[in-house]
C-alpha positions as CSV (number, residue, x, y, z in Angstrom):
1,X,114.6,103.0,132.4
2,X,115.3,100.2,129.8
3,X,112.1,98.5,130.9
4,X,110.0,101.5,130.0
5,X,111.7,101.7,126.6
6,X,111.0,98.1,125.9
7,X,107.3,98.5,126.9
8,X,107.1,101.5,124.7
9,X,108.5,99.6,121.7
10,X,106.2,96.7,122.3
11,X,103.1,98.9,122.5
12,X,104.2,100.8,119.4
13,X,104.7,97.5,117.5
14,X,101.3,96.2,118.7
15,X,99.6,99.4,117.6
16,X,101.3,99.3,114.2
17,X,100.2,95.6,113.7
18,X,96.6,96.5,114.8
19,X,96.3,99.4,112.4
20,X,97.9,97.3,109.6
21,X,95.3,94.6,110.1
22,X,92.5,97.2,110.2
23,X,93.8,98.7,107.0
24,X,93.9,95.3,105.3
25,X,90.4,94.4,106.4
26,X,89.1,97.8,105.0
27,X,90.9,97.3,101.7
28,X,89.7,93.7,101.4
29,X,86.1,94.8,102.1
30,X,86.4,97.6,99.6
31,X,87.8,95.2,96.9
32,X,85.2,92.6,97.7
33,X,82.4,95.1,97.1
34,X,83.9,96.1,93.8
35,X,84.3,92.5,92.7
36,X,80.7,91.8,93.8
37,X,79.4,94.7,91.8
38,X,81.5,93.7,88.7
39,X,80.3,90.1,88.9
40,X,76.7,91.3,89.2
41,X,77.0,93.5,86.1
42,X,78.7,90.7,84.1
43,X,76.0,88.2,85.0
44,X,73.3,90.8,83.9
45,X,75.0,91.4,80.5
46,X,75.4,87.6,79.8
């Protein structure tokens, strides 16, 4: 029974790590697009 609990915890931890990485990538992509647009606007004004 303890083996099943350990496996459950490991899979839960892996799932959390996977979703955290996915969330970070999405946030980084979103921030990157915003920075790119801001830089483009600044270069146009200058």
